[in-house]
C-alpha positions as CSV (number, residue, x, y, z in Angstrom):
1,M,79.6,9.2,-63.3
2,N,78.7,6.7,-65.7
3,N,81.5,4.3,-64.6
4,L,79.7,3.3,-61.5
5,N,79.0,-0.2,-60.1
6,P,75.5,-1.0,-59.4
7,K,76.1,-0.7,-55.7
8,E,77.9,2.7,-56.2
9,K,74.8,3.6,-58.5
10,E,72.8,2.9,-55.4
11,L,74.7,4.6,-53.1
12,L,74.6,7.6,-55.5
13,E,70.8,7.8,-55.4
14,R,70.9,7.2,-51.8
15,I,73.0,10.5,-51.4
16,D,70.7,12.6,-53.7
17,E,67.5,11.4,-51.4
18,V,69.2,12.2,-48.3
19,L,70.8,15.5,-49.8
20,F,67.2,16.7,-50.9
21,Y,64.4,15.2,-48.2
22,I,66.6,15.3,-44.9
23,W,69.2,18.0,-45.8
24,D,67.7,20.5,-47.6
25,P,69.0,23.7,-46.6
26,I,67.3,26.1,-49.0
27,S,63.8,23.8,-47.7
28,V,62.6,23.4,-51.2
29,S,61.7,19.2,-50.5
30,D,58.3,19.7,-50.5
31,D,58.5,21.3,-53.9
32,V,58.9,17.8,-56.6
33,D,59.7,20.6,-59.7
34,A,62.7,20.9,-57.2
35,R,63.6,17.6,-57.1
36,D,67.2,18.2,-58.7
37,E,67.8,21.1,-56.5
38,Y,70.7,19.1,-55.3
39,S,71.7,16.3,-57.3
40,D,74.6,18.3,-58.9
41,Y,76.4,17.8,-55.1
42,A,75.6,13.9,-55.0
43,P,78.7,12.8,-57.0
44,K,80.9,15.3,-54.8
45,I,79.9,13.4,-51.9
46,L,79.8,9.8,-53.6
47,D,83.7,10.5,-54.0
48,I,84.0,11.6,-50.6
49,L,82.3,8.4,-49.5
50,L,84.3,6.0,-51.6
51,E,87.6,8.0,-50.4
52,T,86.8,7.4,-46.5
53,D,84.8,7.2,-43.6
54,N,85.3,10.4,-42.0
55,A,82.3,12.3,-41.5
56,E,84.2,15.6,-41.0
57,K,84.9,15.2,-44.3
58,I,81.3,15.1,-45.7
59,I,80.4,18.0,-42.8
60,E,82.8,19.8,-44.8
61,K,81.8,19.4,-48.3
62,L,78.1,20.1,-47.1
63,N,79.3,23.2,-45.3
64,E,81.5,24.3,-48.5
65,I,77.9,23.7,-50.6
66,I,76.1,25.9,-48.0
67,Q,78.4,28.8,-48.7
68,I,77.9,28.3,-52.4
69,I,74.1,28.8,-51.7
70,E,75.0,31.6,-49.3
71,I,72.8,30.5,-46.7
72,K,73.8,30.3,-43.1
73,S,74.9,26.4,-42.1
74,D,73.0,24.0,-39.6
75,L,76.3,22.3,-38.4
76,E,73.9,19.5,-36.7
77,K,72.2,18.5,-39.3
78,N,75.1,18.2,-41.2
79,K,76.5,15.8,-38.7
80,K,72.9,13.9,-39.0
81,V,73.1,13.9,-42.8
82,A,77.0,12.8,-42.6
83,E,76.2,9.7,-40.3
84,I,73.0,8.8,-41.9
85,L,75.0,8.9,-45.5
86,L,78.0,6.9,-43.9
87,N,75.2,4.1,-42.7
88,Y,74.4,4.3,-46.2
89,K,77.5,3.7,-47.6
90,R,78.1,0.9,-45.0
91,K,74.9,-1.1,-45.9
92,I,75.1,-0.8,-49.6
93,L,79.1,-1.5,-50.2
94,E,78.5,-4.4,-47.8
95,K,75.7,-6.6,-49.6
């Protein structure tokens, strides 16, 4: 992910923040030592956001990650997170 332009880097940072502070399926956002818990997933979400404005694709990826973690998925939260991420995409990439 070293070849990202400044807007893409900013979007990647926002994705990482949203995953940690809002999505947080294993409830670790109050532990500063766990700050990088979801960071490995952010580039995958970035790829989806750069390819499409389809919230369902983002929701599918979030559900896929949750299956890996082996916990119950919260569809409403995943929808909310997808919308937040799409809003960040619009605001950052349209500057």
